[in-house]
Backbone as JSON Lines, residues from 0, in Angstrom:
{"i":0,"aa":"M","n":[-21.98,20.27,6.04],"ca":[-21.45,19.47,7.14],"c":[-20.22,20.15,7.72]}
{"i":1,"aa":"N","n":[-20.13,20.17,9.01],"ca":[-18.98,20.69,9.72],"c":[-17.84,19.69,9.61]}
{"i":2,"aa":"K","n":[-16.71,20.12,9.07],"ca":[-15.57,19.22,8.91],"c":[-14.77,19.06,10.19]}
{"i":3,"aa":"G","n":[-14.97,19.94,11.16],"ca":[-14.25,19.85,12.42],"c":[-12.77,20.11,12.24]}
{"i":4,"aa":"E","n":[-12.44,21.27,11.71],"ca":[-11.03,21.62,11.45],"c":[-10.2,21.58,12.73]}
{"i":5,"aa":"W","n":[-8.96,21.1,12.6],"ca":[-8.04,21.0,13.73],"c":[-7.06,22.17,13.73]}
{"i":6,"aa":"A","n":[-6.65,22.6,14.9],"ca":[-5.67,23.68,15.03],"c":[-4.3,23.22,14.54]}
{"i":7,"aa":"E","n":[-3.99,21.95,14.72],"ca":[-2.68,21.41,14.32],"c":[-2.89,20.08,13.56]}
{"i":8,"aa":"P","n":[-2.45,20.01,12.3],"ca":[-2.61,18.78,11.53],"c":[-1.77,17.63,12.08]}
{"i":9,"aa":"I","n":[-2.11,16.43,11.66],"ca":[-1.37,15.22,12.04],"c":[-0.86,14.56,10.76]}
{"i":10,"aa":"T","n":[0.42,14.23,10.75],"ca":[1.01,13.49,9.63],"c":[1.37,12.1,10.14]}
{"i":11,"aa":"F","n":[0.92,11.09,9.41],"ca":[1.16,9.71,9.83],"c":[1.59,8.86,8.65]}
{"i":12,"aa":"E","n":[2.28,7.77,8.97],"ca":[2.74,6.84,7.95],"c":[1.59,5.9,7.58]}
{"i":13,"aa":"T","n":[1.37,5.74,6.29],"ca":[0.31,4.85,5.81],"c":[0.81,3.41,5.85]}
{"i":14,"aa":"H","n":[-0.03,2.5,5.37],"ca":[0.36,1.09,5.33],"c":[1.52,0.84,4.36]}
{"i":15,"aa":"K","n":[1.79,1.79,3.47],"ca":[2.95,1.72,2.58],"c":[4.14,2.35,3.3]}
{"i":16,"aa":"L","n":[5.16,1.58,3.54],"ca":[6.33,2.06,4.26],"c":[6.9,3.3,3.58]}
{"i":17,"aa":"G","n":[7.08,4.36,4.34],"ca":[7.66,5.59,3.83],"c":[6.67,6.55,3.2]}
{"i":18,"aa":"A","n":[5.4,6.16,3.11],"ca":[4.37,7.03,2.55],"c":[3.61,7.69,3.7]}
{"i":19,"aa":"Y","n":[3.52,9.0,3.65],"ca":[2.87,9.76,4.72],"c":[1.65,10.52,4.2]}
{"i":20,"aa":"V","n":[0.68,10.71,5.09],"ca":[-0.53,11.49,4.8],"c":[-0.71,12.48,5.94]}
{"i":21,"aa":"T","n":[-1.1,13.69,5.58],"ca":[-1.4,14.7,6.58],"c":[-2.89,14.97,6.56]}
{"i":22,"aa":"I","n":[-3.49,14.95,7.74],"ca":[-4.91,15.28,7.87],"c":[-5.05,16.45,8.82]}
{"i":23,"aa":"S","n":[-6.08,17.27,8.55],"ca":[-6.24,18.48,9.36],"c":[-7.68,18.7,9.81]}
{"i":24,"aa":"S","n":[-8.5,17.66,9.71],"ca":[-9.88,17.82,10.15],"c":[-10.45,16.49,10.62]}
{"i":25,"aa":"T","n":[-11.53,16.6,11.35],"ca":[-12.22,15.41,11.84],"c":[-12.81,14.61,10.68]}
{"i":26,"aa":"A","n":[-13.29,15.3,9.66],"ca":[-13.85,14.6,8.5],"c":[-12.79,13.74,7.82]}
{"i":27,"aa":"E","n":[-11.59,14.28,7.65],"ca":[-10.5,13.5,7.06],"c":[-10.12,12.33,7.96]}
{"i":28,"aa":"A","n":[-10.07,12.56,9.26],"ca":[-9.74,11.5,10.22],"c":[-10.77,10.37,10.15]}
{"i":29,"aa":"A","n":[-12.04,10.73,10.1],"ca":[-13.1,9.72,10.03],"c":[-12.94,8.87,8.78]}
{"i":30,"aa":"R","n":[-12.65,9.5,7.66],"ca":[-12.47,8.77,6.4],"c":[-11.3,7.79,6.5]}
{"i":31,"aa":"V","n":[-10.21,8.23,7.1],"ca":[-9.05,7.35,7.28],"c":[-9.39,6.19,8.21]}
{"i":32,"aa":"L","n":[-10.02,6.5,9.33],"ca":[-10.36,5.45,10.3],"c":[-11.32,4.42,9.72]}
{"i":33,"aa":"L","n":[-12.25,4.86,8.9],"ca":[-13.24,3.95,8.33],"c":[-12.73,3.16,7.13]}
{"i":34,"aa":"D","n":[-11.91,3.8,6.3],"ca":[-11.55,3.18,5.02],"c":[-10.1,2.73,4.87]}
{"i":35,"aa":"H","n":[-9.19,3.29,5.66],"ca":[-7.77,3.04,5.41],"c":[-6.97,2.69,6.66]}
{"i":36,"aa":"W","n":[-7.63,2.31,7.72],"ca":[-6.93,2.07,8.98],"c":[-6.37,0.65,8.98]}
{"i":37,"aa":"P","n":[-5.14,0.45,9.47],"ca":[-4.55,-0.89,9.44],"c":[-5.21,-1.89,10.4]}
{"i":38,"aa":"A","n":[-5.81,-1.41,11.47],"ca":[-6.48,-2.29,12.43],"c":[-7.99,-2.22,12.18]}
{"i":39,"aa":"K","n":[-8.65,-3.34,12.36],"ca":[-10.11,-3.36,12.17],"c":[-10.86,-3.33,13.49]}
{"i":40,"aa":"H","n":[-10.14,-3.59,14.58],"ca":[-10.77,-3.63,15.89],"c":[-9.87,-2.96,16.91]}
{"i":41,"aa":"G","n":[-10.45,-2.55,18.01],"ca":[-9.69,-1.96,19.11],"c":[-10.55,-0.96,19.86]}
{"i":42,"aa":"K","n":[-10.3,-0.89,21.13],"ca":[-11.07,0.02,22.0],"c":[-10.86,1.48,21.58]}
{"i":43,"aa":"A","n":[-9.6,1.86,21.35],"ca":[-9.31,3.25,20.97],"c":[-9.85,3.56,19.58]}
{"i":44,"aa":"L","n":[-9.81,2.6,18.68],"ca":[-10.36,2.79,17.34],"c":[-11.86,3.04,17.42]}
{"i":45,"aa":"K","n":[-12.55,2.23,18.18],"ca":[-14.01,2.39,18.34],"c":[-14.34,3.76,18.92]}
{"i":46,"aa":"R","n":[-13.57,4.17,19.92],"ca":[-13.81,5.48,20.54],"c":[-13.51,6.62,19.56]}
{"i":47,"aa":"A","n":[-12.44,6.5,18.78],"ca":[-12.09,7.54,17.81],"c":[-13.18,7.68,16.75]}
{"i":48,"aa":"K","n":[-13.68,6.55,16.27],"ca":[-14.77,6.61,15.28],"c":[-16.0,7.3,15.86]}
{"i":49,"aa":"A","n":[-16.37,6.93,17.08],"ca":[-17.55,7.52,17.72],"c":[-17.36,9.01,17.97]}
{"i":50,"aa":"T","n":[-16.16,9.39,18.38],"ca":[-15.87,10.8,18.65],"c":[-15.92,11.62,17.36]}
{"i":51,"aa":"C","n":[-15.33,11.08,16.3],"ca":[-15.37,11.77,15.01],"c":[-16.81,11.93,14.54]}
{"i":52,"aa":"L","n":[-17.61,10.9,14.65],"ca":[-19.0,10.96,14.24],"c":[-19.75,12.03,15.03]}
{"i":53,"aa":"A","n":[-19.52,12.09,16.33],"ca":[-20.18,13.11,17.16],"c":[-19.83,14.51,16.69]}
{"i":54,"aa":"V","n":[-18.56,14.74,16.39],"ca":[-18.13,16.06,15.91],"c":[-18.81,16.38,14.58]}
{"i":55,"aa":"L","n":[-18.84,15.42,13.68],"ca":[-19.44,15.65,12.37],"c":[-20.95,15.9,12.46]}
{"i":56,"aa":"Q","n":[-21.56,15.41,13.52],"ca":[-22.99,15.67,13.75],"c":[-23.22,16.94,14.55]}
{"i":57,"aa":"G","n":[-22.13,17.65,14.88],"ca":[-22.24,18.9,15.61],"c":[-22.32,18.75,17.11]}
{"i":58,"aa":"N","n":[-21.94,17.57,17.62],"ca":[-22.07,17.31,19.05],"c":[-20.75,17.05,19.75]}
{"i":59,"aa":"G","n":[-19.66,17.56,19.23],"ca":[-18.39,17.28,19.87],"c":[-17.35,18.33,19.54]}
{"i":60,"aa":"N","n":[-16.22,18.2,20.18],"ca":[-15.11,19.12,20.02],"c":[-14.07,18.5,19.07]}
{"i":61,"aa":"P","n":[-13.71,19.2,17.99],"ca":[-12.73,18.67,17.05],"c":[-11.39,18.31,17.69]}
{"i":62,"aa":"E","n":[-10.98,19.05,18.71],"ca":[-9.69,18.76,19.34],"c":[-9.74,17.46,20.15]}
{"i":63,"aa":"I","n":[-10.91,17.12,20.68],"ca":[-11.06,15.83,21.36],"c":[-11.0,14.7,20.33]}
{"i":64,"aa":"A","n":[-11.59,14.93,19.15],"ca":[-11.5,13.94,18.07],"c":[-10.04,13.76,17.63]}
{"i":65,"aa":"R","n":[-9.29,14.85,17.6],"ca":[-7.88,14.77,17.23],"c":[-7.11,13.9,18.23]}
{"i":66,"aa":"K","n":[-7.37,14.14,19.51],"ca":[-6.7,13.34,20.56],"c":[-7.11,11.87,20.47]}
{"i":67,"aa":"A","n":[-8.37,11.62,20.17],"ca":[-8.85,10.23,20.03],"c":[-8.18,9.57,18.83]}
{"i":68,"aa":"F","n":[-7.96,10.31,17.76],"ca":[-7.26,9.79,16.6],"c":[-5.83,9.39,16.98]}
{"i":69,"aa":"L","n":[-5.16,10.25,17.72],"ca":[-3.79,9.96,18.16],"c":[-3.73,8.71,19.04]}
{"i":70,"aa":"T","n":[-4.71,8.55,19.91],"ca":[-4.77,7.37,20.77],"c":[-5.0,6.11,19.94]}
{"i":71,"aa":"A","n":[-5.86,6.19,18.94],"ca":[-6.11,5.05,18.05],"c":[-4.84,4.72,17.27]}
{"i":72,"aa":"A","n":[-4.1,5.73,16.87],"ca":[-2.85,5.5,16.15],"c":[-1.84,4.77,17.04]}
{"i":73,"aa":"E","n":[-1.75,5.18,18.28],"ca":[-0.85,4.51,19.22],"c":[-1.26,3.04,19.4]}
{"i":74,"aa":"E","n":[-2.55,2.82,19.56],"ca":[-3.08,1.46,19.73],"c":[-2.73,0.58,18.53]}
{"i":75,"aa":"A","n":[-2.82,1.14,17.32],"ca":[-2.59,0.37,16.09],"c":[-1.13,0.33,15.67]}
{"i":76,"aa":"G","n":[-0.27,1.06,16.38],"ca":[1.15,1.1,16.01],"c":[1.43,1.93,14.78]}
{"i":77,"aa":"V","n":[0.57,2.91,14.54],"ca":[0.74,3.81,13.39],"c":[1.73,4.89,13.79]}
{"i":78,"aa":"L","n":[2.74,5.09,12.95],"ca":[3.78,6.08,13.22],"c":[3.27,7.48,12.93]}
{"i":79,"aa":"I","n":[3.35,8.34,13.94],"ca":[2.99,9.76,13.8],"c":[4.27,10.55,13.62]}
{"i":80,"aa":"R","n":[4.31,11.37,12.6],"ca":[5.49,12.17,12.29],"c":[5.42,13.5,13.04]}
{"i":81,"aa":"D","n":[6.52,13.91,13.63],"ca":[6.57,15.21,14.33],"c":[6.62,16.35,13.35]}
């Protein structure tokens, strides 16, 4: 399976205050969105999940999945670390 590696990783704060996770691929992003995301619904979340799935099936661009992940994070109020 193509993991959809990203050129630049994303570090974000988890549901535990002060705990951060860094992800660097679409596969990791999909796992977070499906299993550990603080929001269960949202337009950007739905789009990020679909985009990640497309990349993992070989039908999308990993960098677009990365941008979709960032948009879902903004929608959910997830803090992204610089």
